[in-house]
Every structure is written in structure tokens, then in C-alpha cells.
C-alpha positions as CSV (number, residue, x, y, z in Angstrom):
1,M,0.0,0.0,0.0
2,I,1.3,3.4,-1.0
3,E,1.5,5.9,1.9
4,A,1.1,9.6,1.5
5,R,4.3,10.4,3.5
6,H,6.3,8.3,1.0
7,L,4.7,10.2,-1.9
8,R,5.7,13.5,-0.4
9,V,9.3,12.3,-0.1
10,L,9.3,11.1,-3.7
11,R,8.1,14.5,-4.9
12,A,10.7,16.2,-2.9
13,V,13.5,14.0,-4.3
14,A,12.2,14.5,-7.9
15,T,12.0,18.3,-7.4
16,T,15.4,18.8,-5.7
17,G,17.3,16.0,-7.5
18,S,19.0,14.4,-4.5
19,F,18.3,12.8,-1.1
20,S,20.2,15.5,0.8
21,A,18.4,18.4,-0.8
22,A,15.1,16.6,-0.3
23,A,16.0,16.1,3.4
24,R,16.6,19.8,3.8
25,A,13.4,20.7,2.1
26,L,11.4,18.2,4.3
27,G,13.2,19.1,7.5
28,C,14.5,15.6,8.1
29,T,17.7,13.6,7.7
30,Q,19.1,12.1,4.6
31,P,19.0,8.5,6.0
32,A,15.3,9.0,6.7
33,V,14.7,10.1,3.1
34,S,16.6,7.0,1.8
35,Q,14.7,4.7,4.1
36,Q,11.3,6.0,3.1
37,M,12.3,5.7,-0.6
38,K,13.3,2.1,-0.1
39,A,10.0,1.4,1.6
40,L,8.0,3.0,-1.2
41,E,9.9,1.0,-3.9
42,A,9.2,-2.2,-1.8
43,S,5.5,-1.4,-1.7
44,V,5.2,-0.8,-5.4
45,G,7.5,-3.7,-6.3
46,T,9.7,-1.8,-8.8
47,P,12.5,0.7,-8.8
48,L,11.5,4.4,-8.9
49,L,14.9,6.0,-9.0
50,I,18.1,5.4,-10.9
51,R,21.2,6.5,-8.9
52,S,24.3,7.4,-10.8
53,G,27.0,8.8,-8.7
54,R,25.6,12.0,-7.2
55,E,23.0,12.3,-9.8
56,M,19.5,10.8,-9.5
57,R,16.8,10.4,-12.1
58,L,13.3,8.8,-12.1
59,T,12.5,5.6,-13.8
60,Q,9.4,5.4,-16.0
61,A,7.4,4.1,-13.0
62,G,8.8,6.9,-10.8
63,E,7.7,9.5,-13.4
64,A,4.2,8.0,-13.4
65,L,4.0,8.0,-9.7
66,V,5.2,11.6,-9.3
67,R,2.7,12.6,-12.0
68,H,-0.2,11.1,-9.9
69,A,1.3,12.2,-6.5
70,A,0.5,15.9,-7.0
71,G,-3.2,15.2,-7.3
72,I,-3.2,12.6,-4.5
73,I,-1.4,14.9,-2.1
74,A,-3.5,17.9,-3.0
75,G,-6.7,15.8,-2.4
76,L,-5.4,14.6,1.0
77,T,-4.5,18.1,2.0
78,A,-8.0,19.3,1.1
79,A,-9.5,16.4,3.0
80,E,-7.3,17.2,6.0
81,E,-8.4,20.8,6.0
82,E,-12.1,19.9,5.6
83,V,-11.9,17.4,8.5
84,A,-10.1,20.0,10.6
85,A,-12.9,22.5,9.8
86,I,-15.6,20.0,10.8
87,A,-13.8,19.1,14.0
88,G,-13.4,22.8,14.9
89,L,-17.1,23.4,14.1
90,R,-16.1,25.8,11.3
91,A,-18.1,23.5,9.0
92,G,-20.3,20.4,9.3
93,R,-23.7,19.0,8.7
94,V,-26.3,17.6,11.0
95,R,-29.5,15.9,9.9
96,L,-32.2,16.3,12.5
97,V,-35.6,14.5,12.7
98,S,-38.2,15.8,15.1
99,F,-41.9,15.2,16.0
100,P,-44.1,18.2,15.1
101,S,-44.6,19.8,18.5
102,G,-40.8,19.6,19.1
103,S,-40.2,21.1,15.7
104,S,-42.3,24.2,16.5
105,T,-41.0,24.7,20.1
106,L,-37.6,23.3,21.0
107,V,-36.0,23.1,17.5
108,P,-36.2,26.7,16.5
109,T,-34.6,28.0,19.7
110,A,-31.9,25.3,19.5
111,L,-31.0,25.9,15.9
112,A,-30.9,29.7,16.3
113,A,-28.5,29.2,19.2
114,L,-26.4,26.7,17.1
115,R,-26.2,29.1,14.1
116,A,-25.1,32.0,16.3
117,A,-22.4,29.9,18.0
118,H,-21.3,27.9,14.9
119,P,-22.5,29.6,11.7
120,G,-20.6,27.1,9.5
121,T,-22.6,24.2,10.7
122,R,-25.6,23.4,8.5
123,V,-28.7,21.6,9.9
124,S,-31.5,20.0,7.9
125,L,-34.8,19.2,9.5
126,E,-37.3,16.5,8.7
127,E,-40.5,15.5,10.7
128,A,-41.3,12.0,11.9
129,E,-43.0,10.6,15.0
130,P,-41.4,7.9,17.0
131,P,-40.8,5.0,16.5
132,R,-40.3,6.0,12.8
133,S,-37.8,8.7,13.8
134,V,-35.8,6.2,15.8
135,E,-35.8,3.8,12.9
136,M,-34.4,6.6,10.7
137,L,-31.6,7.1,13.1
138,R,-30.6,3.4,13.1
139,E,-30.9,3.2,9.3
140,G,-28.5,6.1,8.9
141,D,-31.1,8.6,7.5
142,C,-30.5,11.2,10.3
143,D,-27.9,12.1,12.9
144,V,-30.1,13.2,15.7
145,A,-33.7,12.2,16.5
146,L,-35.9,14.2,18.8
147,A,-38.3,11.6,20.3
148,F,-40.5,10.8,23.3
149,R,-41.8,8.0,25.3
150,Y,-44.5,7.8,28.0
151,E,-43.5,7.2,31.6
152,G,-44.2,3.6,32.6
153,A,-44.8,2.5,29.0
154,A,-43.5,-0.9,27.9
155,G,-40.4,-1.0,25.8
156,A,-38.1,1.2,27.8
157,E,-35.2,-0.9,26.6
158,E,-35.8,0.0,23.0
159,W,-33.2,2.8,23.2
160,D,-30.4,0.8,25.0
161,D,-28.2,0.9,21.9
162,L,-28.4,4.6,21.5
163,V,-27.0,7.7,23.3
164,V,-30.0,9.3,25.1
165,R,-29.9,13.0,26.0
166,P,-32.9,13.7,28.4
167,L,-34.4,17.1,27.6
168,L,-37.6,17.6,29.6
169,S,-40.7,15.9,31.2
170,D,-43.8,16.9,29.3
171,R,-47.1,16.6,31.2
172,L,-50.4,15.8,29.5
173,V,-53.1,18.3,29.9
174,G,-56.8,18.1,29.2
175,L,-58.4,20.5,26.7
176,V,-62.1,21.4,27.1
177,P,-64.2,24.1,25.4
178,E,-64.0,27.4,27.3
179,R,-67.7,27.2,28.3
180,H,-67.4,23.6,29.4
181,R,-68.6,22.7,33.0
182,L,-65.0,21.9,34.0
183,A,-63.3,24.8,32.2
184,R,-62.6,26.7,35.5
185,A,-61.4,23.7,37.4
186,E,-57.7,23.7,38.6
187,S,-57.4,20.0,38.0
188,V,-59.7,17.3,36.6
189,A,-59.7,13.5,37.2
190,I,-59.8,12.0,33.7
191,G,-62.8,9.8,34.8
192,E,-64.8,13.0,35.0
193,L,-64.6,13.2,31.2
194,A,-65.7,9.6,30.6
195,D,-69.0,10.6,29.0
196,E,-67.5,13.2,26.7
197,P,-66.9,12.8,23.0
198,W,-63.1,12.8,22.3
199,I,-60.8,14.2,19.8
200,A,-57.6,12.1,19.5
201,G,-54.1,13.1,18.3
202,C,-51.2,11.2,16.8
203,P,-51.3,7.4,16.7
204,R,-48.9,7.0,19.7
205,C,-50.7,9.7,21.7
206,R,-54.0,8.1,20.8
207,G,-52.9,4.8,22.1
208,Q,-51.7,6.4,25.3
209,L,-55.1,8.2,25.7
210,V,-57.0,4.9,25.4
211,E,-54.6,3.3,27.9
212,V,-55.0,6.1,30.5
213,C,-58.8,6.1,30.1
214,E,-59.1,2.3,30.5
215,T,-57.0,2.6,33.6
216,A,-59.6,5.0,34.9
217,G,-62.4,2.5,34.1
218,F,-63.8,3.7,30.8
219,T,-63.1,3.5,27.0
220,P,-63.2,6.9,25.3
221,R,-65.6,7.5,22.5
222,I,-63.3,9.0,19.9
223,D,-65.4,11.0,17.4
224,F,-62.4,12.6,15.6
225,A,-58.8,11.7,15.2
226,T,-56.1,13.9,13.6
227,D,-52.4,14.3,13.7
228,D,-52.7,18.1,13.3
229,Y,-52.6,19.8,16.7
230,P,-54.2,23.0,15.5
231,A,-57.1,20.9,14.2
232,V,-57.5,19.2,17.6
233,V,-57.6,22.6,19.3
234,G,-60.1,23.9,16.7
235,L,-62.4,20.9,17.1
236,V,-62.4,21.3,20.9
237,G,-62.9,25.1,20.6
238,A,-65.9,24.4,18.4
239,G,-67.5,22.4,21.2
240,L,-67.2,19.1,19.4
241,G,-65.4,17.2,22.2
242,V,-62.5,17.2,24.6
243,A,-58.9,16.1,24.2
244,V,-55.7,15.3,26.0
245,L,-52.5,16.7,24.5
246,P,-48.9,17.1,25.8
247,Q,-48.2,20.5,27.2
248,L,-45.5,21.0,24.5
249,A,-48.1,20.4,21.8
250,V,-50.4,23.0,23.4
251,E,-47.6,25.5,23.4
252,S,-47.0,24.9,19.7
253,V,-50.5,26.3,18.8
254,R,-52.6,29.3,19.7
255,P,-55.4,27.7,21.8
256,R,-58.4,29.8,21.0
257,G,-61.8,28.9,22.5
258,V,-60.4,26.2,24.8
259,R,-59.2,25.8,28.3
260,A,-56.2,23.7,29.4
261,V,-56.8,21.9,32.7
262,A,-54.4,19.7,34.7
263,L,-55.2,16.0,34.6
264,E,-55.1,13.8,37.7
265,P,-53.3,11.4,38.1
266,A,-50.5,13.1,36.2
267,V,-49.3,11.5,33.0
268,R,-46.0,12.6,31.5
269,R,-43.9,11.8,28.5
270,E,-40.1,12.0,28.4
271,I,-38.7,14.2,25.7
272,V,-35.2,13.1,24.6
273,A,-32.6,13.7,21.9
274,L,-31.1,10.4,20.5
275,T,-28.0,9.7,18.5
276,L,-25.7,6.8,17.8
277,P,-22.6,6.2,19.9
278,D,-20.2,6.9,17.1
279,L,-22.1,10.1,16.0
280,A,-22.0,11.4,19.6
281,Q,-18.3,11.9,19.1
282,V,-18.9,14.3,16.1
283,P,-18.5,17.9,17.2
284,A,-21.4,19.2,15.2
285,V,-23.7,16.5,16.7
286,T,-22.5,17.2,20.2
287,A,-23.2,20.9,19.7
288,T,-26.7,20.2,18.4
289,L,-27.5,18.0,21.5
290,E,-26.2,20.8,23.8
291,K,-28.3,23.4,22.1
292,L,-31.4,21.2,22.3
293,A,-30.8,20.7,26.0
294,G,-30.4,24.5,26.4
295,A,-33.7,25.1,24.5
296,A,-35.5,22.6,26.8
297,A,-34.2,24.3,29.9
298,R,-35.6,27.7,29.0
């Protein structure tokens, strides 16, 4: 295998015409130059230099290798500079996947802070709910996934192979029309809503709603189901039912015509940022995780 350091020595010898001059140009000793040239000739399996007294000239193979060496060394130098820029956060790219309410609350603050601190780092954003977002991370389609899981839910071990950065605990709240009989209550037991028509959210939140209601002794009558949080709020505001949404989702919309009430017993979901162990060592990914944590702490 040809090594870049050997190519640099060969170019220096070809340019200066001797081992001693090449050594001076490279800042090393003449024996070191001679040793590296022998190693290069051994690796390619053919002589590269013809030595005649104090003069030295390239063989045909040597001329071919010197001709290619310029491009190879230039490419390696460019690669080294690019990697150094990425490592120093002067450049870099992060592919972020987030669920919708995270995209409209945590992500903007985090990315604004990241751009201010590291303007050379580019971040792309795509939306996906877990578990799809976690699958995308494992499949190599993103570098950081903003995800959530409900406290006490089965499958806590599903992230054991990932680096998990906890961000915040997001409590579920009840949404009722502003003229609802419970609109002024400080807190509401979910069983008090057993006879109400329901508007359900995303599939994972919908499953959590049914589970919470069944724990309270009833099965919710779901009249409407939509992944769009503004639509949920609009349907509740029109008096068409009640809903349960994460606090983060409520903050992501302008809740007109509705009242948010605390639910008892409290139900929370854990918001986290996920990445792969190897990606966690990449400076741009590390910086993104830090800015997401900073946005969650505000």
C-alpha cells in the first residue's frame, strides 16, 4: 500500500534532484529520506529512482507515480483541511428529525443558538414521529432524532443501543371548550370526562389516551382523530369534544376557545434527543445536542 508520506518524499526527491536536498526541504535527515524511498519501492514492487554517482533520475514508474502524486497529495491536503474545519465546528452538517410539536417549540430555539455559535454548521430538519424517527436514526437517515416515550410504558429498553440525552418531562393536559362545565377547574380527574366525545391526536398519543382512560375505568368515545394539533384545538374550541395533549403540543399552537386543565393522576412523556454512539463523538452533533438541551431548559 502506498503511503502519503512516501509520496511527499518522492516528490521532494524528484523536485530537488537528491536525497540530501530533499531532506533539507522536508526538514529531516538524509538517511530518513533514503529509508522511506526504499519502503516506497518495496511497496510498489519496482525501482523508482536510478542512482548514478551524485545524480539521480526517475524511472518510468517513478515518473508515473510523481505525476499522480501531485493530485493525490492535493486531495489529501484538502481532505485534512475539511476534516479540521468540521472538527473545529467551522463546518459540518447535522440531519435532525423531530416530531411536530418539538419542531415548533424546541427546535427553532436550539437551531438559532447553534447558528449563532457555529455559523458554518448546517442543519437539515425532517419531521417524523417515534418510532419511525428512531428507525431513521438506526438506518443512517439522520444524525439526531428528537423523540419521546411515555412514563411507565413498555419497551423502555428500545433505546439501549443509543445515546440518550434527556431534555424535559412533558405533562399531558386536558383540553375542554372554554364554556365547558370543567373549564374553570384547577385539575380534573380523567374519569370526569368519561361521557364526553373525544378528539384524539397522533397514533402514539391516541394509544396512550386509550390506555389512560381504560386505567380510569372507561373507554373513550373517539369521534375525531387527527395528527394536526391546531385541528385538535379547533375541534375542541368548536365544542365538538374534549382532548388530551402534551403541554408541548399546546404551546405549539394558539389555543383559541379552549381551556387547558391539569389532569389527575399526572401523565407525562419523556422528551429526549437520540443519536448513535459513534455520532455522539462528532463535534457538530455534540453541539446540536447541547443546544437542544439548552432550549428545553428555558
